[in-house]
C-alpha positions in Angstrom: 62.9 10.9 129.3 65.4 7.5 131.2 67.8 6.5 128.0 68.0 2.5 128.5 70.8 1.7 126.6 71.4 -2.2 126.0 74.9 -2.2 125.1 75.5 -5.1 127.6 73.2 -7.5 125.7 73.9 -6.7 121.9 76.0 -9.3 121.2 73.8 -12.1 120.0 70.7 -10.3 118.9 69.7 -12.2 115.6 67.9 -9.0 114.2 68.9 -7.2 111.1 72.3 -5.2 111.3 71.9 -3.0 109.0 75.2 -1.7 109.2 76.4 -5.1 108.0 74.0 -5.5 105.2 74.6 -2.1 103.8 78.2 -2.3 103.8 78.2 -4.6 100.5 75.9 -2.7 98.9 77.1 0.1 97.6 77.3 3.0 99.4 80.4 5.9 99.3 80.8 6.5 102.9 83.9 8.3 104.3 83.4 8.1 107.6 81.8 11.1 108.2 78.8 11.7 110.6 75.2 12.2 109.2 72.5 13.2 111.7 68.9 11.7 111.9 66.0 12.9 113.8 62.7 11.6 115.2 59.5 13.9 115.2 56.9 13.0 117.2 54.4 14.4 120.3 56.3 13.6 123.3 53.6 15.9 125.8 50.1 14.6 126.3 48.6 11.0 126.5 50.5 10.0 123.0 53.5 10.3 125.3 53.7 6.6 126.7 53.5 5.3 123.1 55.9 8.2 121.5 58.7 8.1 123.9 58.6 4.2 123.5 59.2 4.7 119.7 62.0 7.0 120.5 63.4 3.9 122.5 62.9 1.3 120.0 64.8 3.6 117.6 67.6 4.5 119.6 67.4 0.4 120.3 68.0 -0.1 116.5 70.7 2.1 116.4 72.7 0.7 119.3 72.7 -2.8 117.3 73.8 -1.0 114.3 76.7 0.4 116.6 75.1 3.7 115.4 76.6 3.3 111.9 75.1 3.1 108.6 77.5 1.6 106.0 80.5 3.7 106.7 78.7 6.5 108.2 78.4 7.3 111.7 74.8 8.6 112.7 73.8 11.0 115.0 70.4 11.0 116.5 67.8 13.7 117.9 64.3 13.4 119.5 62.2 16.3 118.5 58.9 17.1 120.0 56.2 18.7 117.7 53.6 19.1 120.7 53.3 22.0 123.2 52.5 21.5 126.7 49.6 23.9 126.4 48.0 21.7 123.3 48.8 18.6 125.0 49.3 17.0 121.6 51.0 18.2 118.2 51.1 21.6 117.1 50.9 22.9 113.6 53.5 25.5 114.6 55.7 23.6 116.2 55.6 21.1 113.4 56.7 23.9 111.1 59.5 25.0 113.2 60.7 21.4 113.6 60.8 21.5 109.7 62.5 24.1 109.2 65.3 23.2 111.8 66.0 19.9 110.1 66.4 22.1 106.7 69.0 24.7 108.4 70.9 21.6 110.3 71.1 19.6 107.0 69.6 16.9 108.5 70.0 13.5 106.6 66.4 11.9 107.8 63.4 12.1 109.8 61.6 9.5 111.2 58.3 10.6 111.8 55.5 11.7 112.1 52.8 10.2 114.4 50.2 12.7 113.5 49.1 12.8 109.6 48.2 16.5 110.3 52.0 17.4 111.3 53.0 15.2 108.6 51.2 17.6 106.1 53.0 20.8 107.1 56.6 19.1 107.3 56.6 17.0 104.1 56.4 20.0 101.6 59.0 22.3 103.6 61.5 18.7 103.6 60.3 18.1 99.4 62.2 21.8 98.5 65.8 20.2 99.9 65.1 17.2 99.5 65.2 15.2 102.9 63.9 11.7 103.3 61.1 11.1 105.5 59.9 7.8 107.0 56.8 7.8 108.9 55.9 4.7 111.6 52.4 5.6 112.1 50.8 8.3 109.4 47.8 7.0 107.7 45.7 9.5 105.8 45.2 8.3 102.4 46.0 12.0 101.0 49.6 12.3 102.1 50.3 10.1 99.3 47.7 9.3 97.0 44.2 10.0 96.0 41.1 8.6 97.3 37.9 8.9 99.0 38.2 11.3 102.1 41.1 13.1 100.5 41.1 17.1 99.5 41.1 18.6 96.3 45.2 18.7 95.5 46.2 15.8 97.2 48.3 14.4 97.4 50.6 16.7 95.0 50.5 19.6 97.1 52.8 18.0 99.5 55.7 17.6 96.8 56.4 20.9 95.1 59.2 19.6 93.5 57.1 16.9 91.9 59.4 14.4 93.2 58.6 12.2 96.3 60.9 12.2 99.7 58.2 10.5 102.1 57.3 7.0 102.6 55.8 5.0 105.5 55.9 1.6 107.1 52.3 1.4 107.6 49.1 0.9 105.3 47.2 3.6 104.8 43.1 4.8 105.9 41.5 3.5 102.6 41.9 -0.2 103.9 41.4 0.8 107.3 38.1 1.9 106.7 36.9 -0.6 104.5 37.7 -3.3 106.9 36.1 -1.5 109.8 32.9 -1.2 108.0 32.8 -4.8 107.0 33.7 -6.0 110.3 30.8 -3.9 111.9 28.4 -5.2 109.6 29.1 -8.8 108.9 30.7 -9.2 112.0 29.1 -7.3 114.8 25.5 -7.3 112.8 25.5 -3.5 112.8 22.4 -2.5 110.6 22.5 1.8 111.3 25.8 3.4 112.1 26.7 6.8 113.4 29.7 7.8 112.4 32.4 10.5 114.7 35.2 12.2 113.4 37.8 15.0 115.2 37.8 17.2 112.7 41.5 16.8 111.9 43.0 15.6 108.7 43.7 11.8 109.8 40.5 11.6 112.0 38.2 13.3 109.3 40.0 11.1 106.4 39.2 7.6 108.0 36.0 8.6 109.2 34.9 9.5 105.4 36.6 6.3 104.0 35.0 4.6 106.5 31.7 6.1 105.5 31.9 5.3 101.8 32.7 1.7 102.3 29.9 1.3 104.7 27.5 3.1 101.9 28.6 0.6 99.4 28.0 -2.6 101.5 24.5 -1.0 102.2 25.4 -0.3 106.1 23.5 2.4 106.7 24.9 5.6 107.8 22.4 7.7 109.9 24.8 10.6 110.8 28.2 11.7 110.5 29.4 14.8 113.0 32.5 16.2 114.0 33.0 16.6 117.6 34.6 19.5 119.4 37.8 18.4 121.1 37.6 21.3 123.9 33.8 20.5 125.2 33.3 19.5 128.4 30.8 16.8 127.7 29.4 14.8 125.0 25.7 14.4 126.5 24.1 16.3 124.1 25.9 14.5 121.0 25.3 11.5 122.6 21.4 11.7 123.2 21.2 12.9 119.0 23.0 9.5 118.2 20.6 7.6 120.5 17.7 9.3 118.8 18.9 8.4 115.3 18.2 4.8 116.4 22.1 4.1 115.6 23.0 0.3 116.9 26.7 0.7 116.4 28.8 3.8 116.5 32.3 4.6 114.5 35.0 7.0 115.7 37.5 7.9 113.6 40.4 10.3 115.1 43.1 10.1 117.9 42.0 9.8 121.4 43.9 13.2 122.9 41.2 15.4 121.2 39.5 14.3 124.6 38.5 11.0 123.3 38.4 9.4 126.9 35.3 12.1 127.8 33.6 11.2 124.1 33.6 7.3 125.0 32.6 7.6 128.9 29.5 9.7 127.5 29.1 7.2 124.7 28.4 4.4 127.2 26.8 6.6 129.6 23.9 7.9 126.9 24.2 4.6 124.8 24.8 1.9 127.2 28.2 -0.3 126.8 29.7 -1.6 123.8 27.4 -4.6 123.8 24.1 -2.9 123.7 25.5 -0.3 121.1 28.9 -1.4 119.6 31.6 0.9 119.2 34.3 0.5 116.4 37.3 2.9 117.0 40.1 3.6 114.3 44.0 3.4 115.4 44.1 6.9 116.7 42.2 5.5 120.0 44.2 1.4 120.2 46.7 3.0 122.9 47.0 1.8 126.5 46.2 5.4 127.5 42.5 5.1 126.4 41.7 2.7 129.5 43.3 5.5 131.8 41.7 8.2 129.8 38.2 6.8 129.7 37.8 4.4 132.3 38.7 0.3 131.5 35.0 -0.2 132.1 34.1 2.3 129.5 36.0 1.2 126.9 35.6 -2.8 127.5 33.9 -4.8 124.6 34.9 -1.7 122.3 36.6 -2.7 118.9 39.7 -0.8 117.2 41.2 -1.5 113.8 45.0 -0.7 113.1 47.7 -0.9 110.5 49.8 -3.1 112.7 50.9 -6.5 113.8 50.7 -7.2 117.6 54.1 -7.9 118.8 53.7 -11.5 119.9 52.4 -12.3 116.8 55.7 -11.3 114.9 58.2 -14.1 113.7 61.5 -13.9 112.8 63.6 -11.0 113.2 60.6 -9.6 114.2 60.0 -11.4 117.7 63.7 -11.7 118.3 63.7 -7.6 118.6 60.6 -7.9 120.6 62.1 -10.3 122.8 65.2 -8.2 123.5 63.7 -4.9 123.5 60.8 -6.1 126.4 64.0 -7.2 128.4 65.5 -3.4 128.0 62.1 -2.0 128.8 61.3 -4.3 132.0 59.2 -6.8 133.0 55.5 -5.9 132.6 56.0 -2.5 130.5 53.2 -2.8 127.7 54.7 -3.0 124.1 52.8 -0.3 122.4 51.1 -1.0 119.2 53.5 1.4 116.8 56.7 0.6 118.4 57.9 -2.1 116.5 57.0 0.1 113.4 59.6 2.7 114.7 62.2 0.1 114.8 61.1 -0.3 111.1 61.2 3.0 109.9 65.0 3.4 111.8 65.8 0.4 109.6 64.6 1.5 106.6 66.6 4.8 106.9 69.8 3.5 108.0 69.9 1.3 105.1 68.9 4.4 102.7 71.6 6.2 104.1 73.8 3.3 104.2 73.4 2.5 100.3 74.0 6.4 99.5 76.4 8.8 98.6 75.9 10.6 101.8 73.9 13.5 100.1 70.3 14.2 101.0 69.1 13.9 97.6 70.5 10.6 96.9 69.1 9.2 100.2 65.9 10.0 99.3 66.6 8.1 95.8 68.0 5.2 98.0 64.8 5.1 100.1 62.6 4.5 97.2 64.8 1.3 96.1 64.3 0.1 99.5 64.1 -3.7 99.4 64.6 -5.0 102.7 64.5 -8.9 103.0 64.3 -9.1 106.7 63.2 -6.3 108.6 61.7 -6.7 112.0 58.5 -6.3 109.8 59.4 -9.1 107.5 60.3 -7.7 103.4 59.6 -4.1 103.3 59.8 -2.2 99.9 57.4 0.6 98.5 55.9 1.5 95.6 56.1 5.0 93.8 54.2 6.5 96.0 55.6 5.6 98.6 53.2 3.3 100.4 54.3 -0.4 101.8 54.3 -2.8 98.9 52.5 -5.0 101.5 50.7 -4.4 105.0 48.5 -5.7 107.3 45.4 -4.4 109.0 44.6 -5.7 112.6 41.2 -6.0 114.6 41.3 -5.3 118.4 38.9 -6.0 120.9 39.1 -4.0 124.7 39.5 -6.8 127.1 39.9 -5.9 130.9 42.1 -2.9 130.3 43.9 -3.7 127.1 43.8 -4.0 123.5 43.5 -7.6 122.5 44.3 -9.0 118.9 41.5 -10.7 117.0 42.2 -11.1 113.6 44.2 -9.6 110.5 43.5 -8.9 107.3 45.5 -8.3 104.4 46.4 -4.8 103.0 48.2 -5.9 100.0 
């Protein structure tokens, strides 16, 4: 991955400078160096998104001159995927977490996948090490609710104290928005639900199912798909027989989502004939390559993100400068700005801390950033953002085009 330096344009960037803000807010930095890391899947079809997220994190660090208050910050990007899996890997997530403990890392920006977070959080909680996710949306990581498992979220926090926060709204709201949109806007009367059998995918699909039943949208089936299947013709034939006029997909596109979408269109018809709504794990530019743009055309997706061109203030300035660094014509992916926000949050917590891992965690939960790239950021006692958004996107001519937003506060 080519690292794009932006030092030459750093002067004049009017975005949050956490080193300056935090310098007047306490913190006992004595000039020592602290290490932070990112933990993202850098192999497989998520790579386009996650490599750009790492560049956004470094962008924030360069703006702050690799400082958080009086502390010098060292950064390393870790990969939680494997070439064999082409996605995040359980053993790799655990290995990474143990490395962070051994290296006495000050904070982690990650993960991208909720299943990986469920492995890493409890290992870091024992220390504790602060963890800020730009993308995890599974409800059970922070609170209980429809679709969560027994013992969640307490089983992720063996010390009884929280060390994990996220800058995106959880899937409890995403499921509600998706169900209401499918019934009220798309006019679907019977929906068949699919999930990828993973923590996040099943969680968001269960949330959608619960919301659908509450509002009178008939659920005619709910199944998990086998990511290793060569095709899904039989599954789609079953869905067709159910009489469904809508299909909801919860999961990540790396789990053979491209083939799933192809077979949906081949058997059920295009996305005008049988409406398709997907969760945010499919709202990626890579899906158009995996499935073929013609098969995604007309589908809708939900995501707890604001599109870059809808940002104002510091966020708009950040995107303008970051786009210049990325180059003309390079798409800014949906979670990139959230990676930048997670970096800002972690730097702010470090700057206000005494430099110990425990105090960084404590300061994380006292976050009150007034002007981050996402606007004001603070967290509730569970580590969820005090305010959030759920956006609806439509696939048009090979791109996800924003349609509307719903407040998740």
